[in-house]
N, C-alpha and C positions, 0 to 999 in steps of 0.2 A: 503494500499499499503505500502510496506517496501522496503528502499533501503540499500543495502550492499555495503559499499565502501573499495576497498583493492588495494595493490601495493604499499603503501607507504613504506619509507625506508631510509637509509642513503646513500649517493651518495655524490661524490666530484664533487667540481664545474667544469662545462663543460660536465658531465654526463647527463645520461638520465634516466628515469624512466616513466612506463605507468600505471597511475590508472585506475580501472575499478568500475563501479557502476552498480551492478544488480538491477533490479526492481521486485519486485513480488507481486502477490495479484488482480492487476485489469490490464486490456488493455485500451488505451485510442486511438480514432480515430484520435486526435490532441493533442500535447502536447509540451513541452519543458522542457529539461533537462539541468542542469547548473552544472558548478564547480565554489564555490568560495572557499576562505582561509582566515585563521585568525592566523596572527602571535601573538607571546606572546606581550601584550600590546597593540595591533593595535585593529582596526575594523574590522570587516568582509568586505571582498573586493570581487568582481566579478572578474572570471578569464576567464570563456568560456561559452557557450551556445550553443544549438543545438535545432531548432525546427521541429517537424514533423505534416504533411508530406512535407513540401517544402524543408527539408533538410539545411535551411540556418544555417550558422555557423557564430558565434558572438565572437571576444575577446577583451580582455582589452589590452590597448596600451601596457603594461609592460610586455604582453607575446606575443604580435604579432610576427610571424615570427621565434618564438621558440617553440610553444605550438600547439597542432593538437587535436581538439575535434572530435570523430566520433561515430557512433553508428551501434549498429547490432539488427537488429529488431527481428532477430530470437530468440537472447538468451535474449531480453531485457535489452541490458548492453550499457554503455555508456562510452567511454573511453577518458582518456586524456595523448596523447602523448607528454612529456615534453622532450625537448632537449637543450642542452646548460645551463644547470641549474647554476643559479647563488646563492651566498650566502643569497639574499634577496627572493629568492623564498621559504625559509623555512618557514613552517606553517602546520597548520592542513587544509586538504582539505576537502571540505564537497560536497558532491553532493545533489543535490536538484531537483525535479520535480513539473512541474505545470500540472493537467491533462488537460487543454484544451489550444490550443494554443495561446500565448500571442501575442499582436501587438508588433512590433519590440521595440518601444522605453521602453517596459515593460521589456524585457530580462534580463537586466542589475541591475534590483533592487531585492535584496533579498523578499520583501514583495510580490513579484509575484508568488512565489512559495508555494505550498501547503504542500509538504512532503519534508522531509530531512533525510539524512542517519546520521551515527555517526560519520564519519570523520575518514581520514586515515594522519598520519603524515608523512611529507617530510622533512627531515633534509638535507640540503647541507653545507658539511663541508669538510675541507682538514686535 
């Protein structure tokens, strides 16, 4: 399985970006895909996840109401729409995939995920 993340860039505070994560190599009847991020000097943290087939969505408190995760099964792609971006959202954003549907409590942990993309840099700066 390969994950290709894209869509990062430089944006001003209050702006928006949409990240994409395209999966290839296998299909799964049940799975979860997630976004994590890692800022310089900080640990990797959970951002958002979506499970299949129930389509449940889960967010970190720091991004609730600003970020939206969605998926397009036909394209094997997950998106992260990021609005009202803040300086503290600056990080490398990584997408991850678990090839089976995890229980709810597991979606927030990076150890849940089997496959990782290479990351895309989001910089929020004026």
